[in-house]
N, C-alpha and C positions, 0 to 999 in steps of 0.2 A: 149420504156424503160420498162424493166422488173420490175414487182412489188417487186421482191426480191433483186433488185440491192441496194448496200450499198454505200453511199457517202464516197469518200476517205478522205474528210476533217473532217467530224464530226462523221463518222462511224454510221450514222443513215440511215434508209431506204430512198431511193430517192422518193419513192411513199408516199405521205402524208397519204393516206388511210392505207397502210401497217404499217407506223410508228404509226398511231393512234391505230391500232389493237395490235401492240406490246406493246405500253404503257398501253393499257387497260388490257392486259394479266398479266402485272407485277405490276399493280397499288396497289392491295391489299397487295401483299408480300412486295413491296417496302415501303409502309406505315408502316407496321409492323416492318420491318427491321430498318428503319430510326428512328422510335419512340424508339425502344429498344436501338439503338446505342447512341442517344442523351441523353436518360435517364441515361445511364451509364457514358457518357462522361462529362455531366454537373457536377455531384457530384465529380468526380475525379478532374476536373478542379478547383472546389471550394476548395478541400482539399489542393491544392498547396498553398493556402493563408498562411498556417503555415510556409512554406519555405519562402514566401515573407516577413513574419515578422522577420525571422531569418537572411535573406541574404541581402535584399535590403537596399539601403541608405535611401530611404523614405518608410519605411515598412508599415506605416498606410495607406498612399495613395495607394500604390501598392495592399495591401490586400483589400482595399475598392473597387478599380477598379475591381479586380478579382471577388469578391463576387457580386458586382453590375451587372457585365455582365453575371455571372452565373445565377443570379436571372432573368434577362431579357430572357436568353436562356430557363429557366424553364417556364416562362410565354408563350413563343412561343410554347413550347412542349405542353402545355395545350390546345392550339388552335387545335392541332391534334385531339382532342376529340370532336370538334364541327363538326358535320356531313357535314354541308354546306362548311366548310373550309378544310376538310380532303382531298379533291381532289386536293388542292394546296399544298400538303405536301412537294413536292420537292422544291418549292419556299420558303416555310417556313423553310425547312432544310437549304437551302442556306443562308437565313437570320440568322438563329441561329448560324451556324458555322462562318459567317462573324462577328457576335457580339463577339464571343469568340476570334476570331483572332484579331479583333481590340482592344479587351481588352489587349492582349499580347503587341500589338504595342504601346498602351498607357503607359503600364508599362515601356517598353524600352525607350519611349520618355521622361518620367518624371525622369528617372535615369540619373545621370551626366555622367556615363561611360558605357562601354560595357563589363566590367569585368565579369559580372554575366552570360554571354553567354545565355541569354534568347531566342536567335534566335532558340535554339534547340526546344523550345515549338512550334514554327511555323513549324518546320520540322515534329514534332509529329502530328500537325494538318493536314499537307499534307498527311501523311500516313493514318490518320483517314479518310479523305475524299476519298482516293484512294481505300481502302480495306474494310471499314466498312459502309460507306454510299452508297446509291443507287441513284446516280445523273446522269444526262445526261452528255455527254462530254462537251458540251457548258457550262452548269451550274457549272461543276467542274472547268473549266478554270476561270469562273467568281469568284469562291471562292478563288482559288489559286492566281489569279491575284490580287484580292482585298486585301488579306492578305499581299502579297508581296509589293504592292504599299504602303500600310500602314507602312510596315517595312522600306521602303526606306525613307519615310517622317520622321519616328521616328529617323533614324540614320544619316540623311544627314548632320547634324551639329555636330555630335559626333567626338571625336578624340580618338586615333590617326587615321588618314585617312586610313592607311594600314589595320587596324583592321576592319574599316567600309567596305572597298572593299572586304576583305576576307570573312566577314560574308555575305555580299550581294551575293557574288559569290557562297558560300556554299548553301545558301538558294535557289538561282536561279537554281543551278544544281540539287538539290534535288527535287525541284518542277517540273523541266523538266522530271526527271525520273518518278515522280508520275503521271504527265500528260501522258507520254507514256504508263504507266501501265494502266491508265484509258482508253486510246484510244484502247488498245488491248482487255481490258475487255468488252468494248462496242461491239466490233466485235463478241467476243465469245458469249456474251449473245444473240445477234441477230441470230447468227448461231444456237444456241440451240433452240431458238424460232422457227426458220424455220424447224428444225428437228421435234420438238414437234408438230408443226402445220401439217407437212406432215403425221406424225404418226396418229394424230387425224383425218385428212381427210381420211386416209386409213382405220382407225377403223370404221369411220362412213360409208364408202362404204361397208366394210365387214359386218357391222351390217345391212345395207340396203339389201345386198345380202342374208344374213342369214334370215332376216325377209321375203324377197320375196320367198326364198326357203321353209320356213316353211309354208307360205301362200299357195304356190303352192302345197305343200304336203297335206295341209288341203283341198284344193279345189279337189285335186284328190281323197282323201279319201271320201269326201262328195259325189262327183260324183259317186264313186264306190258303196257307200252304197245306194244311191238313185237308181242307175241303177239296182243294184241287186233286190231291192224291186219292182220297177215299170216295170222291164223286166220279172220278175219271173212269175207274174200272166198271162200276155198274152202268154208266152211260154207254161205254163201249159194248157191254153185253147187251143192253137194250137195243142199241142200233144194229149190232151184228145179228142177233137172233130175230129181230123184226125183219131184216133183209131176207133171212132164211125162210121165215114164214111166208112173206110176200111171194118169194120165188117159188116156194113149195106149193102155195095155193094156186099159182099160175100154171104149174106143171104137174101137180100131183093128181094121182088117181085115188081111189078109195083106200088103197093099201098104204099110202103115205100119210093118212090122216093122223095116225098115232104119233108119227115122228113130228108132225107140225104141232100137235098138242104138247109134246115134250119141249119143243122150242118155245111155245107160248108160256109154259111153266117157268122156263129160265128167265124170260122177260119179266114175268110177275115177281120172281124172287129178286132179280136185279133191281126192279123198281122199289120193292120193299126195302132192300138194303140201302138204296139211295135215300129214301125218306127217313129211315132209321138213323143213318149217319148224320144227315143234316139236322135232325131233331136233337140227337145227342150233343152235337157241337154247339147248337144254339142254346140248349139248356145250360151248358158249361159257360158259354160266353155271357149269358144273361145274369148269371149269379152276381157279378160285380155291379151290373146296371141296377139290379133290384134293391141294393142297399144304398145307392147314391142319394144323398139328402135325406135319408131315413134315420130315425132314432130308434134305439132298441125299445122293444114293446114286450108286454107280457105274453108269454108263449105257453099255450095249453098242450104241453108235451103228451099228456095222457091221451088226449083226443087224436093227436097225430099218430101215436103208436097203435091206437085202435084202427085207424085207417090203414096203417101198415099191415096189421094182422089180417084185415079184410082183403087186402090186395093179394097176399100170398097164400091164403088158406086153400085156394083151389089147387095149388101144387104141393104145398107142404103144411103140416100142422104147425101152429104157432102158439106159444105160451108166453104171456107177459107175467113176470114174476109178481109184480105189484105195481100199483099206479104211481108214477113219479109225480113230484110236486111241480107247480108252475115255476118258471124262471123268466128272467128278463133277457131277451136276446133278439136276434132277427128271425122272424117267423118263416119267411119265404125260403131262405137258403136251407133251413132245417127241413122244411117240407120236401124240397128238392133232394136233399141228402137221403131222406128216408125212402123216397121213391126210387132212387138209384140203388140203395141197399136192397130194396125189394127185388130188383132185377138180379142182383147177385144171389140172393137167397132162393130164387126160383130157377137157378141155372140147371137145366135138364141134364147137361153133360156131367154134372157132379152128383147126380142122383140124391138130391137133398130131400129128406123126408120130414125133418122136424127143425124148428127154429125156436130158440129160447131167448127171450129178451129180459135182461135184468139190469139194474142200475144201482149206483151207489153215489152218495154225496161226497164231494171233495172238501177237505179242510179249508182250502183257500177260496171256496165258493164255486158253485157249478156242479155238474153231474157227469158221470162216466156211464154211458149206456152201452152195454155189451150185447152183441148179436152172436149167439152160439149156434153153430149149425155144422152138419156133417158135409163131406165133400172133399174134393182134391185139395191137398195142402199147397201152401204157397211158400216159396223160399223168400228170404229177406230181400235178395236181389230182385226177384219177380214182383214182390209187393212194392218195392221202391220204384220199379219201372212203371207199374200200373197206376201209381199215385203221383208220378212226377208231373209238375205243373206243365201246362201246355206250352208256355213260353220258354220252357227249358229243354224241351225235347230236341235232341240234336239230330235225330234221324227219323223222318216221318215215314220211311218205307220199311219199318220193322214188322208191321203187321202183314196180313195176307192180301191187303188191298180191297177186301170185301167189307169187313166190319171193323170199326174203330173201337178199341177197348177204353171206353169212356166212363164206365160206371164208378169204379173206385176213384178215378181221377176226379170226377165230379164231386163225390162225397168228400174227398180230401180238401178240395178247394172251398166247398161250402163250410166245412169245419174251420178252415183258416179264416174265412170271412167272419165267422162267429166267435173268433178269438179262442178256438179250440184246436183239436187235431184228430187224426184218424190213425189208430194203431192196430197191429195184427199180431196174434200169437197163436200157437198151437196148444190145445189142452187135450192131451191124450190123443184120440183119433178124431177130434173135432176142431173146427176152425172158430176163432174168436176175433171178431171185429169190434174194436172199442171206439165209440164216437164220443169224444170229450167236448162238452159244451160249457162255456163260461157263463157265470151269472153277471150280467152287465148293469145291474141296478146300481144306483148311486151309493147305497149303503155298502154293497159288496165291494165296489171299486174303492171306496174310502177305507174299508178294512184291509184290503190288499196293499194300498199305499202305506198305511200305518205299519203293516208287517214288514214291508220292504225297508221302510225308514228305520 
């Protein structure tokens, strides 16, 4: 069954969830509309008491009934202002109109004849329900049916019988026309809702596409700015030292060979720096490209940690506390994050000798993987600077122009793509990097949604 299918009997959505969404979308406007309509209708209804005094055979009783029912209707309208009751405004509107309709039925009932043609007031009530109130088709039928049954009870013992039959037929035929009009309006309102809903969804998709395009443009601009700065210095070195080598080879004697060899080593190092900077920047930029159009998949984290261990064991001992379970997430960003973490844990300048990997499961789903290693501590400001997104860096010239600090930045971005985060803390004389990874399985997402609700 389609969520947008409409019942042929009530002209409501067959899907309960879709009907609830429709009712929620019109609730505020319907409350305002019904409040204003009843606030106008009740005083007009009460003003007719002047005609009751002039026309009816029992004017005092008729006017008292009209004013009393108008007062009751006014009290019901006041309930609309109570926040806890406002969500029941449609039922209260049904009650208010029934009170006014039964008031007319009582006036007809207490009159000895049908000469005053007060059934016209019931027809006016039907028109009011059809075009001014915002009620469901079922509730509208309840109002029309209630007023009509009250009218039948009021005139059943009246005479002449032909007048009774005539007025009952006229009221019935008018109510049928009103019911048909309500029936058609219900369909039109739901069709308008579906159109508005489709437009809203398309607007949301367009907004997401625009935001993604803008972010993509920002990433490209950031990559270009960074690339210009961190490629420019190695290129200058390569060109400059190459000129020195060429000039030296043209002029050098045997004694200058060592100096030219030193110049050649500078060229090699600059070339290496250039290749390394470009590789780091491309790895960071490709993180977002790797998950476009992809769905979360089962990730064998234990195998990835084994690869991480093999990668760093040449430089530092690595101990994995125990094998973590599988989880559903994006595999490639996690693999890139672990590769970047390996470069951090093999930092020769920090004299890292041992790395301990441990994990714990989070209550809301997912894992926290801790990488514990010795080395130079990081301040909170320094860690924030090293993990700042590339699109938010305000000054690209903060490094030395030779090497771009991309390792932790890449890990942080990969964690963000995987709906996680990267954290840092100091444990005694050791560093702890905590890579949080979410479980993106449908079951875990459903459990998190229930806990939030």
